[in-house]
N, C-alpha and C positions, 0 to 999 in steps of 0.2 A: 164854715159849717161844723169841724169834730163838736161843737157844743150842742148844735141844734140836733146833730143826727143823736148824741147821747139824751139830750132832753126828750124828741120823739120815741125812741127805743125803751127808755124807764115809764111811759104813758101810757105803752100797750100796758091793753088788759090782759089778766093772768101773766104768768111766769114759764110757758109753754113757747115753745120754738118758732122762730122769724124764717118766714121766707122771705128772700131779698130777689128784686126782681131789678136788674139795672146794666152796662155795660162796663168793661176794667174802666177806670178812673180816680183821679183821688177821691171822689163824692163816696164813692160804693165804697174805696178801702177807708174812709174815716165813720162809712155805717159800722162796716166788719170788724172796727175798734172799738165803736160804742156798745154791740152785743156784746165782741167779749168783755169790756169792760163792763156790760150790764151782768154778767154771765148769763145771757141768753144764749140756750143752742140756735142755731142758723145754716139754712141751708140756701147756697147760691148756685143755682144750675147755669147753663149753658145761655147764654142769648138768643145761640142758633135753633135751641130745642122746640119744637112745634107746641104751640098753643096746647094743644089738648094734652099731651104727654107732661107739658111742664105744669100741668095741673094736678094732673093724677101724681107725678111726683110730689109737688107740696101738701096733696091729701094722705100720702103713704106716712110722708115723714111728720105732720100732726103739727103741720104751720098754718093755724087755723088764721094767722095776720100775715100779711103780705105785705114788704115795704119798695117802695119803688125808691131805689138809692137817691135818682137825681133830684125830684122834687117834694120827697119823703112824705108823699101820698099815702095814705094805709086803707088795701083794699082787705074786706073780713069775708074767709070763705070757708068751706064745708073741712075740715080732717077729721082724722084719727086720731084716738086719743092715743099716748108713745110713750115709753119711759126713756127717757134719756138721763138720768142722773148721771152727771157728771161727764157731761157731751160736753162741745164747744160745738166745733167744726163739723158741719155731716158734706161730706163730698158725694157725689155720683159717680158711679161707672160712665164709660162710653155712652152706653145709652145707644146700642145697635139695635136696640127691638123697641126702639120712640119711647120708654121707658125705663130709665137707669136705674139700677140699683143703689138704694142709699147706704153709706157706709158712716155711718154714726164713729167718731173719734173720741175717747175723752182725753180732754184736758191734758191728763198727767203724758199721754203717747204724744202730743201737740211737741209741749216742754219738753221730755227725753229728745225729740228728733232735733227741734231748733238748738237744745243745748249739744247734742254731738255734730250738725251743721256747721252750730258757728266755729267749734273748734277745730273742726277739720280742714274748713275753707278759710279760716282766718276772720272771720267777721265779727265785725267789732263797731264801736263810736268813728261813725265817718265811712265807714268801708262802703263804696260805691259798685252797689249788686245793679246789673243790668237783667232786667225782666222780658222776655217775649211771650210766654204762656197766658194765655186768656186765663181768666182770677179763680175760676173755677177746677181748674187743672189740681192735682197736686202735685206738681213741680214748684207751684207759687210758696207753699208753705217753705223749702231753701231758696227763692227769690225774693220772695216779697215779706211773710210773715217772721222770720228767722232776722232777715234784715231790719225791720221795725224793732223786732223785740230786745236788737243787740245794739241801736241806736247807730245804724245804718242808712246811709242813703238810696232808696229804690228807681231807676231809670224807666219809665214804664211805655210800654210801645205801643202805638194807640194801633186796636186788634182791623183796624177799616183798611189799614195801609202797611198791614203785616207781611205781605209778599211783594212791598214793594222795596228792591234792594237797593236804591238810590235815599229811597229814604230813611231805610235800617243806616247805614252809612252815617247817615248827615246825624240822627239821633248816640249811635255809639259815638263816633270823634264828636260830640258837642262834651262829651262827660269824661274824666278820666277814672273810667272802669275799670275797676280790680278783678272783680269774679260774674264771669257770665254763667251760666245754663241755657241749652238750646237744644231743640231735635237738631238732626240732622239739614231740614231745607231748609231754617236760620241760616246755620253755616255755611249754606251753598251762595245761599240771596247775597248774605255779606262779603264773605269773601271775595264776589265776582265784580260784586261793586267796588269795595277798596283794592283790587288787583289792578282795576279799572284806571284810579283815579292816584296809583302809585300811591295808596294808604298803608302803612302799619298803627298798629295798636300796644309799643310798650309796657303800657300801663296794664297791662291784663294779666296777672298771675296766676289763678285760678280758671279754668276751660273744664267746664262741666258737657258730655257728651251723653246726652239722656232721650228717651224716647222710641228710638231703633234703633237696629245697626247702622252704626257710620258707615258708609263707602273707605275700602280703604284710599283709593284714590284722594279721598277728602281728608282723611287724615291724614297724606302724606302732605299735602298743600297747609295747612294749620299753622306751621309753624313760617311761615311767611310773613303772615300777617299778624304774626300771635307771636313774637320772637323770643316771653319770656315768663310765656307760662306754661304750667305745667297742665298738662290733658288728662281728665279721670272721664272715667265710665262711669255710670251709674246706672243701677236695675232694681226697678220695685214694682211692686201693683198700685193700685188704689187703693185695696183693702190692709195693704200690706206697711204702705211709703215704701227706700228706700230700703234695701236690702243685703246689696253687695255694691264693691265699690272696687276699681282696676285704674292702676296710674300706669296709663298710656304712654306706650313704644310707639310713634309714628311710624318710625321707619320698618316695626315689625311683619313679616308676610302673615297672611289670612286672616280671617274674624279675628276681631277684639273681644277677649272673655270677659262673661258681666264679673268676673272678680272672686274675689274672699268675702263671703259674710261681716260686715262690719259687727263691730264688736258688741254683745247682746242679741244677736243675729244667728239662732239657729235651723239650721237647714239641713236636709232629710232624702235623699234620694229612693225613691220607690220605683221598681220594676211593673210590667206590666201585670202580675199578680198580686201586689200591695206587699212585696216583701221589699225590705229593706236593700240598700245596695250599698255593703259596706268596702269604702275605699275606692278606687277607683273603678268608673261604670258610668252606665247610663240609664236614665229615666225620668220620669217626672218628679218636677221640684215641690216640694214642698216646705212653707218657711213660716217660723215666730219667731217677734220682731216685738224689740221693748214700743217702737212708735205703730202699733195695727190696731184697727175698731176691732176684730177675735169675731162682728158677726155681722149680720147685715142688720136692716129692720125685718123683713120679713124670717118665719125660722123657719118654714122649711128651705129657702134656701139657704141659710147657714147652716143644717144641716146636711147640706149638700157641699157646703164648700167649706165646709172647718171640723177638724177634727184636733179633741186634745189641744186644742192651742194651736196648733197649725193650721195653716190658708192652701188646700190645693190649687196651685199657681195656673197649671193646666200647660206650663212650659214644661219640652222635655229638656234635660240639659244633660253634659258630660262632667262626671269629673275627673280630671287628670290626676298622673301621681305623683304632680306634688301640691293636687286640692285644691288647684286651680278650677273654678267654674265656668262653662261653657257655651251658652246658647247653642239651643241643636232644631229647635222648632218647636210649632203647638201640636198639641193631643189633639186638639178640634179645628173646628175652620175660623179663628182667631189670628185676623191679621193685626196691623198696625199702621194706620194711612195717618200723614202729618202727626206720628208720634203718639195717636189716640186710639184703643187696642176695638177692633172692631172685628164682631162674628159674622161671619156670611152667612150664614143657612139664617140669622135672625133678619139681616137687609133684606131677603129672597118671602119670610115671611109679612114684612110691612107690605112688600109689593105684590104682592099674593092677598091683601086685604083691597086692594082695588077690583072693583068690580069688571073692569077691563080686561083682569090679567088673567090668564088660564093655567100658566106655568112661567116661574120664572128660575134664573140662577145667576147668581153675580161671583165672576171672575179677579181673583186679587193679582195685576199685573205689577208685576217690580217696575217700581221705578226708583231711581239714583237719588232724587231731588225728597220726592213725597214718601218715599219709602216703599209704598204698594199707592198703587190707583186704583178704581174700584170700576168695573164693567159689567153690564146685564145685558144677559142674554132673555128676552120677552118673549112667550106665547099670548096672541091675544087671542080672548077669549072669541067663540063664533058670535058675529051678530053686532060685536061690541067695537067704537070709532075711534079704538084708542088709540093714545098718540103723548110725543115725549114732553110736551110741555106740560101735557094734564097730569104724565105720571110724573112727572119733576114735582108737582104740586104737589100731590100727593106721597110723598118721599119728604119733600120739607118741611110740610108738617107734622110727620109722625117718626122722624129720622133730625138727628144732627149734622150739623154741615157734610164734615169730613165721611159722616156714614153714606150720604148722597152719591148712589154708583155717578161720574163723572162720565162714562161711555155709556152707550145704552143702543141694542140693537133690538128690531120687533118683527115677530117676523108670525108669517100665518100658520106654519106646518109643526106638523106634532114633532115634541122634541124624543129621539130616540132612547131609547130603556132598553136596563140590563134583563137578565132570565129572572131578576127579579121582584122587575118592575119600577127600578129605579130609573130616574134619569141618567143615561150613561154620560156623564159630564164629559169625557176624554172624549170620545165619538163626537157631539155633539159639538166643543171648543174645534175641533180641526179643522183649521182654514177660515176660522170666524177673522172677520177683519175687527183689529183693535182702536181704531183711531177715531169712529165716532164717538161725538161727545154731546151732551144736552145740557153744558156749561152755556 
């Protein structure tokens, strides 16, 4: 497979970026490695992304050749010319708009990250690392690409069975895993299955929590099943990669800090007036890392998010007297669902594109396993026969799976408004039943 993949990539016309279509598999990994070996930039979007949004993503990223990773068939599509000098991986943000922002990672940035990660987590020849995240996630820069670059062994989770705790247990127990990274939902599923079977994992020495805040109760249970593991919390954005790391004390009270900047990372906290907070204080986090993209492919978006090499994370943080950083919340309507950053207002905009929707409000409901789940309240347009099935189909085409609301209420009543004419969210959500689902 590896030789065939490399030959296919080398024979592609031109030297522009390659769009990749495929699910997580050894075959897809072989194609990614072929692109890296051939020096071709590539974009592997989420397989859950709607077809229209995916096509737009390839166009923006300049991918005139789209390669299907399982059968190595090639499609030629229309694409914009894009300057990708020095770029290898192209990642994409979560895509709650339906068209994620393309994040071009310089090869030097990826090399810098894999060097740090291999040293920090002790990944070398023969190291067994467990991979839960989809291949299009930036988390795979640690799970998969650092491991393979250093001669380690990656254990892949079948994405179709990622919510099956017993499957996860069998897969995990079938390999002497040394390093594992996962979102809270993964650890909850694995922990419950392992405790039911009386299984522990003494081989695990490095356990990494990421993607969302890990519940305190879950943290306190981890040492029972991972008795020899050092627990880490890592924080970062797709645009900058991991920026902070913290060794977790599972017995400590309160939320886990995001920690301290990784060596080479510069962090600045700014207040609401844009002034730098010196020492202890709270504000928006700006970061500059050796591992970052430094831009989007869209110059307008770049100018909004990047300034003098620093990325505006949109996260509010508190730096304490000891220099430890704590995540306070978002500066906007973004939350994380199953570890994926999701903008509630952008999900609302996609729902409003449906002709049967007059108004839409999307709520983030706290969930101990997924971090948050999304619940939508929708006002039906007059004369429309809107139903949950049709709306779900619309969302599935234009949004990644994690951004599709799992709960839905449809009403014909006008939404309450504030004095300024905006939807009064607090009034609207009073007494709303949040158990109805469209799954």
